[in-house]
C-alpha positions as a Markdown table, in Angstrom:
| # | Residue | x | y | z |
|---|---|---|---|---|
| 1 | Met | 105.7 | 52.0 | 110.6 |
| 2 | Arg | 104.3 | 55.5 | 111.0 |
| 3 | Arg | 100.7 | 55.9 | 109.9 |
| 4 | Ala | 101.8 | 58.8 | 107.7 |
| 5 | Thr | 104.0 | 56.4 | 105.8 |
| 6 | Leu | 101.2 | 53.9 | 105.4 |
| 7 | Asp | 99.2 | 56.7 | 103.8 |
| 8 | Leu | 101.8 | 57.1 | 101.1 |
| 9 | Leu | 101.5 | 53.5 | 100.0 |
| 10 | Arg | 99.1 | 51.9 | 97.5 |
| 11 | Cys | 98.3 | 48.2 | 97.0 |
| 12 | Pro | 100.8 | 46.5 | 94.7 |
| 13 | Lys | 98.2 | 43.9 | 93.7 |
| 14 | Cys | 95.4 | 46.1 | 92.4 |
| 15 | Gly | 97.6 | 49.1 | 91.9 |
| 16 | Ala | 94.9 | 51.5 | 93.3 |
| 17 | Gly | 93.7 | 50.7 | 96.8 |
| 18 | Ser | 94.8 | 52.6 | 99.9 |
| 19 | Leu | 96.1 | 50.6 | 102.8 |
| 20 | Val | 94.8 | 50.6 | 106.4 |
| 21 | Pro | 95.7 | 48.7 | 109.5 |
| 22 | Glu | 93.4 | 45.7 | 109.8 |
| 23 | Ala | 93.3 | 46.1 | 113.6 |
| 24 | Asp | 92.3 | 49.3 | 115.4 |
| 25 | Val | 95.6 | 51.2 | 115.9 |
| 26 | Ala | 95.1 | 54.1 | 118.4 |
| 27 | Asp | 98.6 | 55.6 | 118.2 |
| 28 | Leu | 100.6 | 57.0 | 115.3 |
| 29 | Ala | 102.8 | 53.9 | 114.9 |
| 30 | Met | 101.9 | 50.5 | 113.4 |
| 31 | Ser | 104.5 | 47.9 | 114.5 |
| 32 | Phe | 102.6 | 44.7 | 113.7 |
| 33 | Gly | 99.9 | 44.0 | 111.1 |
| 34 | Pro | 98.4 | 43.0 | 108.9 |
| 35 | Ala | 97.5 | 45.9 | 106.6 |
| 36 | Arg | 94.5 | 45.6 | 104.3 |
| 37 | Cys | 93.8 | 47.1 | 100.9 |
| 38 | Leu | 90.5 | 49.1 | 100.8 |
| 39 | Gly | 90.2 | 48.3 | 97.1 |
| 40 | Cys | 90.8 | 44.6 | 96.7 |
| 41 | Ser | 91.0 | 43.5 | 100.4 |
| 42 | Ala | 94.5 | 42.0 | 99.9 |
| 43 | Arg | 96.3 | 41.6 | 103.2 |
| 44 | Phe | 100.0 | 42.3 | 103.8 |
| 45 | Pro | 102.0 | 41.4 | 106.9 |
| 46 | Val | 103.6 | 44.1 | 109.1 |
| 47 | His | 106.3 | 43.0 | 111.5 |
| 48 | Asp | 108.4 | 45.3 | 113.6 |
| 49 | Gly | 107.4 | 48.2 | 111.5 |
| 50 | Leu | 108.3 | 46.5 | 108.1 |
| 51 | Ile | 105.5 | 45.9 | 105.6 |
| 52 | Asp | 106.1 | 43.0 | 103.3 |
| 53 | Phe | 104.7 | 43.1 | 99.7 |
| 54 | Val | 106.8 | 40.2 | 98.4 |
| 55 | Gly | 106.4 | 37.1 | 100.6 |
| 56 | Asp | 108.3 | 34.0 | 99.5 |
| 57 | Arg | 110.3 | 34.1 | 96.3 |
| 58 | Ala | 111.3 | 31.2 | 94.1 |
| 59 | Arg | 113.9 | 30.7 | 91.2 |
| 60 | Leu | 116.3 | 33.4 | 92.3 |
| 61 | Gly | 119.3 | 34.2 | 90.1 |
| 62 | Pro | 122.9 | 34.0 | 91.5 |
| 63 | Leu | 123.1 | 37.6 | 92.5 |
| 64 | Gln | 119.6 | 37.5 | 94.1 |
| 65 | Gln | 120.6 | 34.4 | 96.0 |
| 66 | Ala | 123.7 | 36.1 | 97.4 |
| 67 | Met | 121.7 | 39.1 | 98.6 |
| 68 | Glu | 119.4 | 36.7 | 100.5 |
| 69 | Gln | 122.2 | 35.4 | 102.7 |
| 70 | Pro | 122.3 | 36.8 | 106.2 |
| 71 | Trp | 126.1 | 36.8 | 106.3 |
| 72 | Ile | 126.3 | 38.9 | 103.1 |
| 73 | Ala | 123.8 | 41.4 | 104.7 |
| 74 | Arg | 125.9 | 41.6 | 107.9 |
| 75 | Ser | 129.2 | 42.2 | 106.0 |
| 76 | Trp | 127.8 | 44.3 | 103.1 |
| 77 | Glu | 128.6 | 47.8 | 104.3 |
| 78 | Arg | 132.0 | 47.0 | 106.0 |
| 79 | Tyr | 133.5 | 44.6 | 103.5 |
| 80 | Val | 131.6 | 43.6 | 100.4 |
| 81 | Arg | 130.5 | 46.9 | 98.8 |
| 82 | Pro | 133.7 | 48.8 | 99.7 |
| 83 | Ala | 135.8 | 46.0 | 98.1 |
| 84 | Val | 133.7 | 46.0 | 94.9 |
| 85 | Asp | 133.8 | 49.9 | 94.7 |
| 86 | Thr | 137.6 | 49.9 | 95.3 |
| 87 | Val | 138.2 | 47.4 | 92.5 |
| 88 | Leu | 135.9 | 49.3 | 90.1 |
| 89 | Ser | 137.1 | 52.8 | 90.8 |
| 90 | Gln | 140.7 | 52.0 | 91.8 |
| 91 | Gly | 140.1 | 53.9 | 95.1 |
| 92 | Arg | 138.9 | 57.2 | 93.4 |
| 93 | Leu | 135.4 | 57.0 | 95.1 |
| 94 | Asp | 134.8 | 56.2 | 98.7 |
| 95 | His | 131.4 | 56.2 | 100.6 |
| 96 | Asp | 131.8 | 59.7 | 102.1 |
| 97 | Ser | 132.6 | 61.2 | 98.7 |
| 98 | Glu | 129.8 | 59.4 | 97.0 |
| 99 | Tyr | 127.3 | 60.6 | 99.6 |
| 100 | Thr | 128.5 | 64.2 | 99.4 |
| 101 | Val | 127.9 | 64.2 | 95.6 |
| 102 | Leu | 124.5 | 62.5 | 96.0 |
| 103 | Arg | 123.5 | 65.0 | 98.8 |
| 104 | Asn | 124.3 | 67.9 | 96.5 |
| 105 | Leu | 122.4 | 66.4 | 93.6 |
| 106 | Leu | 119.4 | 65.8 | 95.9 |
| 107 | Gly | 119.0 | 69.5 | 96.9 |
| 108 | Ser | 115.9 | 70.2 | 99.1 |
| 109 | Pro | 113.3 | 67.5 | 98.5 |
| 110 | Pro | 109.7 | 68.8 | 98.6 |
| 111 | Gly | 108.4 | 65.7 | 100.4 |
| 112 | Pro | 109.2 | 62.2 | 101.7 |
| 113 | Ile | 112.4 | 60.4 | 100.6 |
| 114 | Val | 112.6 | 56.8 | 99.4 |
| 115 | Asp | 115.9 | 55.0 | 99.4 |
| 116 | Leu | 115.3 | 52.4 | 96.7 |
| 117 | Gly | 117.4 | 49.3 | 97.1 |
| 118 | Cys | 118.5 | 50.5 | 100.5 |
| 119 | Gly | 120.4 | 47.3 | 101.3 |
| 120 | Ala | 121.9 | 47.4 | 104.8 |
| 121 | Gly | 121.0 | 51.1 | 105.2 |
| 122 | Leu | 124.2 | 53.1 | 105.0 |
| 123 | Ile | 122.7 | 55.8 | 102.8 |
| 124 | Leu | 119.3 | 55.5 | 104.5 |
| 125 | Arg | 120.8 | 56.4 | 107.9 |
| 126 | Arg | 122.5 | 59.5 | 106.5 |
| 127 | Leu | 119.3 | 60.6 | 104.8 |
| 128 | Ser | 117.5 | 60.2 | 108.1 |
| 129 | Arg | 120.1 | 62.3 | 109.9 |
| 130 | Asp | 120.2 | 65.0 | 107.2 |
| 131 | Phe | 116.4 | 65.3 | 106.7 |
| 132 | Pro | 114.9 | 64.9 | 110.2 |
| 133 | Ser | 111.7 | 66.7 | 109.3 |
| 134 | Leu | 110.9 | 64.4 | 106.3 |
| 135 | Pro | 109.7 | 60.8 | 106.3 |
| 136 | Val | 112.5 | 58.6 | 105.1 |
| 137 | Ile | 111.6 | 55.1 | 103.8 |
| 138 | Gly | 113.9 | 52.2 | 102.9 |
| 139 | Val | 112.8 | 49.8 | 100.2 |
| 140 | Asp | 114.5 | 46.5 | 99.3 |
| 141 | Val | 113.5 | 43.1 | 98.2 |
| 142 | Ser | 115.9 | 41.2 | 100.4 |
| 143 | Arg | 114.6 | 40.5 | 103.9 |
| 144 | Pro | 118.1 | 39.9 | 105.4 |
| 145 | Met | 119.2 | 43.2 | 104.1 |
| 146 | Leu | 116.2 | 45.0 | 105.5 |
| 147 | Glu | 116.6 | 43.3 | 108.9 |
| 148 | Glu | 120.3 | 44.4 | 109.0 |
| 149 | Ala | 119.2 | 48.0 | 108.0 |
| 150 | Met | 116.6 | 48.0 | 110.8 |
| 151 | Ala | 119.2 | 46.8 | 113.3 |
| 152 | Gln | 121.7 | 49.4 | 112.2 |
| 153 | Leu | 119.1 | 52.1 | 112.3 |
| 154 | Arg | 118.2 | 51.3 | 115.9 |
| 155 | Glu | 121.9 | 51.1 | 116.9 |
| 156 | His | 122.5 | 54.6 | 115.5 |
| 157 | Ala | 119.3 | 56.0 | 117.0 |
| 158 | Glu | 118.0 | 57.1 | 113.5 |
| 159 | Ala | 114.4 | 56.9 | 112.3 |
| 160 | Ala | 113.0 | 55.4 | 109.1 |
| 161 | Asp | 110.3 | 53.1 | 107.9 |
| 162 | Phe | 110.8 | 50.0 | 105.7 |
| 163 | Val | 108.9 | 48.4 | 102.8 |
| 164 | Arg | 109.8 | 45.0 | 101.2 |
| 165 | Ala | 108.9 | 45.4 | 97.6 |
| 166 | Gln | 110.0 | 44.2 | 94.2 |
| 167 | Val | 111.0 | 46.8 | 91.6 |
| 168 | Pro | 110.5 | 48.1 | 88.9 |
| 169 | Gly | 107.0 | 48.6 | 90.2 |
| 170 | Leu | 106.8 | 51.1 | 93.1 |
| 171 | Pro | 104.0 | 50.7 | 95.8 |
| 172 | Phe | 103.5 | 54.5 | 96.3 |
| 173 | Asn | 100.7 | 56.8 | 95.4 |
| 174 | Asp | 100.9 | 59.2 | 92.5 |
| 175 | Ala | 102.9 | 62.5 | 93.2 |
| 176 | Ser | 103.5 | 61.4 | 96.8 |
| 177 | Leu | 107.3 | 61.6 | 97.1 |
| 178 | Gly | 109.8 | 64.4 | 97.2 |
| 179 | Ala | 112.8 | 62.2 | 96.2 |
| 180 | Val | 113.8 | 58.7 | 95.2 |
| 181 | Val | 117.4 | 57.7 | 95.8 |
| 182 | Ala | 118.9 | 54.6 | 94.2 |
| 183 | Val | 122.5 | 53.8 | 95.0 |
| 184 | Gly | 123.9 | 50.7 | 93.4 |
| 185 | Leu | 120.5 | 49.5 | 92.1 |
| 186 | Val | 120.2 | 50.7 | 88.5 |
| 187 | His | 122.7 | 48.3 | 87.0 |
| 188 | Leu | 120.9 | 45.4 | 88.6 |
| 189 | Leu | 117.8 | 46.1 | 86.6 |
| 190 | Asp | 117.1 | 45.0 | 83.0 |
| 191 | Asp | 113.9 | 47.1 | 82.8 |
| 192 | Leu | 115.1 | 50.6 | 83.6 |
| 193 | Asp | 112.4 | 52.2 | 81.4 |
| 194 | Thr | 109.6 | 50.9 | 83.7 |
| 195 | Leu | 111.4 | 52.0 | 86.8 |
| 196 | Leu | 111.9 | 55.5 | 85.6 |
| 197 | Ser | 108.3 | 55.7 | 84.4 |
| 198 | Glu | 107.2 | 54.6 | 87.9 |
| 199 | Val | 109.6 | 57.2 | 89.5 |
| 200 | Ala | 108.0 | 59.9 | 87.3 |
| 201 | Arg | 104.6 | 58.8 | 88.5 |
| 202 | Val | 105.4 | 58.8 | 92.3 |
| 203 | Leu | 107.4 | 62.1 | 92.4 |
| 204 | Lys | 105.9 | 65.4 | 93.3 |
| 205 | Pro | 106.6 | 68.3 | 90.8 |
| 206 | Arg | 110.3 | 69.3 | 91.2 |
| 207 | Gly | 110.9 | 66.0 | 93.0 |
| 208 | Arg | 114.3 | 64.4 | 92.1 |
| 209 | Phe | 115.6 | 60.9 | 91.3 |
| 210 | Val | 119.2 | 60.6 | 92.3 |
| 211 | Ala | 121.2 | 57.4 | 91.5 |
| 212 | Thr | 124.6 | 55.8 | 91.0 |
| 213 | Thr | 125.5 | 53.3 | 88.4 |
| 214 | Tyr | 128.5 | 52.5 | 86.2 |
| 215 | Glu | 129.4 | 52.2 | 82.5 |
| 216 | Val | 131.8 | 50.1 | 80.6 |
| 217 | Gly | 132.9 | 49.8 | 77.0 |
| 218 | Ala | 130.8 | 48.1 | 74.3 |
| 219 | Met | 133.2 | 45.2 | 74.1 |
| 220 | Thr | 133.0 | 44.2 | 77.8 |
| 221 | Arg | 129.3 | 45.0 | 78.2 |
| 222 | Pro | 128.2 | 41.4 | 77.2 |
| 223 | Leu | 130.4 | 40.0 | 79.9 |
| 224 | His | 128.6 | 42.1 | 82.6 |
| 225 | Arg | 125.2 | 41.2 | 81.2 |
| 226 | Gly | 126.2 | 37.6 | 81.3 |
| 227 | Val | 126.3 | 37.7 | 85.1 |
| 228 | Gly | 123.1 | 39.7 | 85.5 |
| 229 | Leu | 124.5 | 43.3 | 85.5 |
| 230 | His | 123.4 | 46.1 | 83.2 |
| 231 | Pro | 125.9 | 48.9 | 82.9 |
| 232 | Arg | 124.6 | 51.8 | 80.8 |
| 233 | Ser | 126.2 | 54.8 | 79.1 |
| 234 | Glu | 125.4 | 58.4 | 79.9 |
| 235 | Ala | 123.6 | 58.7 | 76.6 |
| 236 | Thr | 121.4 | 55.7 | 77.4 |
| 237 | Leu | 120.6 | 57.1 | 80.8 |
| 238 | Arg | 119.6 | 60.4 | 79.2 |
| 239 | Gly | 117.4 | 58.7 | 76.7 |
| 240 | Ile | 115.5 | 56.6 | 79.2 |
| 241 | Ser | 115.0 | 59.6 | 81.5 |
| 242 | Ser | 113.6 | 61.6 | 78.6 |
| 243 | Arg | 111.2 | 58.9 | 77.6 |
| 244 | Ala | 109.9 | 58.8 | 81.2 |
| 245 | Gly | 109.3 | 62.5 | 81.1 |
| 246 | Leu | 112.0 | 63.4 | 83.5 |
| 247 | Val | 114.1 | 66.5 | 82.9 |
| 248 | Ala | 117.2 | 68.5 | 84.1 |
| 249 | Phe | 119.7 | 65.7 | 83.7 |
| 250 | Glu | 122.9 | 66.3 | 85.7 |
| 251 | Arg | 125.8 | 63.9 | 86.3 |
| 252 | Val | 129.1 | 63.6 | 87.9 |
| 253 | Lys | 131.5 | 61.0 | 86.6 |
| 254 | Val | 134.2 | 59.1 | 88.6 |
| 255 | Pro | 135.0 | 56.4 | 86.1 |
| 256 | Pro | 133.5 | 53.9 | 85.8 |
| 257 | Phe | 130.8 | 55.3 | 88.1 |
| 258 | Val | 128.1 | 57.8 | 87.0 |
| 259 | Leu | 126.3 | 59.7 | 89.7 |
| 260 | Trp | 123.2 | 61.4 | 88.2 |
| 261 | Lys | 119.9 | 63.1 | 88.9 |
| 262 | Val | 116.8 | 64.0 | 87.0 |
| 263 | Glu | 113.5 | 65.6 | 88.2 |
| 264 | Arg | 109.8 | 65.7 | 87.4 |
| 265 | Pro | 108.8 | 69.0 | 85.8 |
C-alpha cells in the first residue's frame, strides 16, 4: 500500500483519526502493518499491501457466505458474473460494452479513484490501466475476492491498493476522492441513502459516482428482496441521489440494467 493511499484513509472506528504505519517505514510503500489511528489508537493489520478494517465476520447471509468462498472468487469473472448478466440482459450487455459506458460516464476524475465492491478486480484493472497517473483503490468486504483481485493485478502487471471495508460507511477523508465506481454493488445494499451520503462526503467538487444496478417491475420486486437483492427504479435512484446532495444525474439503460452517474457540485 502506497503511503499516499494511507493518507486518504480515516479510522473507521472513531471516524476522524488519520492512519500512520506503526513501524517506521522508510520507503513509499507499506506492505505489512499494522497501521495505527492517531485519534483513538486503534490498530489495523496490513498484509501484502491490503489494510483490513473488518476482521472476522459472523452471521453472514446466503449471498455474503457465497462471496466468502474461494472457489466463487476464482470463478467470478470468467463464469459466475457473465452467466448472471447474460440471463438478466439476454446477451444485450457484455463486460466490454459495460465498461465503455462506465468509462464515458466517468469522464476525467479530479483525483483518486475508488472501485467500491471491486470483487475479483476486472473493472479495477481497467481503471488502473486507463488512469496510470491517479491512485486506484479497490474496496471490498470479501477477503477471498480481494485476494483474487490482488493476484489478477499482479498477473496483469497493473497497480492498485486494496482496502477491506464494510459499506455503507466509507473509510476515506472528506473531499479526498475524484471518483467512486460501484459495479454490481448497489442492488446488494438495503441502505443506499447512507452510501450516497458517504459518497457525497468523500468526493471532491465535480467528483463523480458511477454505478450499475438493475430494475424490475413492482410485482416481482418482493421476490428479489426475499433473497437479499434490492433492485431500484430510475426515479428511486434520482431521489436518493438528490437527498444526498448529488447532482447531474445521467443514465444509460440496457434493460434490466441501469448504468448511471451523479456528481458532487
